[in-house]
N, C-alpha and C positions, 0 to 999 in steps of 0.2 A: 580811584581814598574808598569812594561810600561804597565801593561791592564788596570792596576789599572788610573793611568793618563791619556786615553783612554776615564772611562768610566767615568771621574769624568768629561775631558772637554765633551763628549758625552752631561753630563746632565748640564748644565753648557749653552752649545747649545741649550734644548727642554724650560730651567726655560727664556727663551732667547723666545722664538718660533721660533725658526727657525726652518725647519726638513730639508732631505733634498727632490727633487723635487717629490709630489707624482703624478699623473695621476690621473686626471679625469678627469668626464662630468659632461658638463651643461643636468638635466635634462626639462629640465621648457619649450615651447617656445620659449619664451626671456627672455633673462637675460641682466639688467645692468650690469657694468665694472665699479665699481667711482675711482675717483682717491687716494681712500682714505677706512678704513675700517670704514663708517659707513654712512647712506644713508644724511647729514646733507654733505657732499661730493659731490665733480660733474661728472656727466653723463657723461664719457670717451665713449665709445660705448658702441652698442647691438650688441649680441649673440644668436647664439639660440640654440635652443635644436640641443640635439645628440655634444658641442662641445667638441671640447680636451680639458683642461687647465694640467696645468703644477706647483701643491702648491709649493711656497716655503717660507711659512714662514701663521704662523697663528696667529690672534690674537681676543681674546672672538671667536663672531660668523665671525669672516669671513677670511677667504684667498687670497694671495698674489697672484696672476699667474704669467709667461712668455706662452704665446702661440706659435703658429705654424712661426709666425713673430721680434717670440721676442720680442713684445708688453707686457709689466706690469699691473695691472694692479687689483681693486681684487672684491671679487663677495661674497657677501650673502651666508654663505658655506649649510642651508638652499636646493639650489637652483645646487648643484653639489649633485653628488653619485658615487661610482668605477665603476660602467661596462665599456668597453672596448670599445674606440671610437677612430673614426681618421676623420681628419680635407683632402682634399687634394691637395699636392702642384704643380700642374702643369697647366694648361690649354689643352682641347681638351681631354681629359682625358678616355678611353675607358674603361665600364662596363658587364662582360661578363655575359651570365647566366648560362653560368661554368669555375674553376679554371682551363683554359685553354686559350689560343689564338685560339687555334681551338671550339671553343668553337664560337657561334652568339652572335653583340653587342647588350648586351639589350637596351642604352644609351650611349649619352656621354656625360660628368659635366664637368665644370670648376676648376680654382682654386678656393681654401675659404670654399668648398658645406662639410659639418659635415653626416659623418654615423657612425651610432653603427655597432660595430662588432659583428656577427652572431657567427663565426667559419671560427678556420684559419684552409688552407690547403698546405704545401709545403711554398711558398712562393708565395701564396695568399688569397688574406681576400674575406671573406665572411657581402657583410655590408649592410644596411636597410639604407633609409633618411626617417626624419622622413615627411611624402609625403606619405611611403610606400612601393617605385619605394625599388629595391632589385638587387642582384645582385651579382658578386664576381669582382675584384679588381686585382695589381700587388703591391705589397705590396709596392715599392724603390714608388708607384707612390702616396703616403699617409706621413703623421707624425702622 
């Protein structure tokens, strides 16, 4: 009986367009983030390629989401995909030539820079920026 109640509750939530947070990635060079699920709503800010978002609600062809700072907005569904991405949480993070602090620093990045995740080795992520730069970053430094 309890199992049926859980399923019924899930069906009600799904019918309202509410879903569990699903990580998505912006797949265009620049995407407008709007105040509601339509192009008639104001543009709140813009995000760049590989920006990760957590979808919290779907409405038609639009997704409401939260980002790494907890900000909420709406994005057109065709502007995102499911491949993994991360965004840097701290200033001056080292991106290295390999998955260890024994490897050289390839470059440093600032908070808010998004990357596509290519591979994971233990606590390290092999990442690539939209400009083609790639390297390894320690996973606790990103969202």
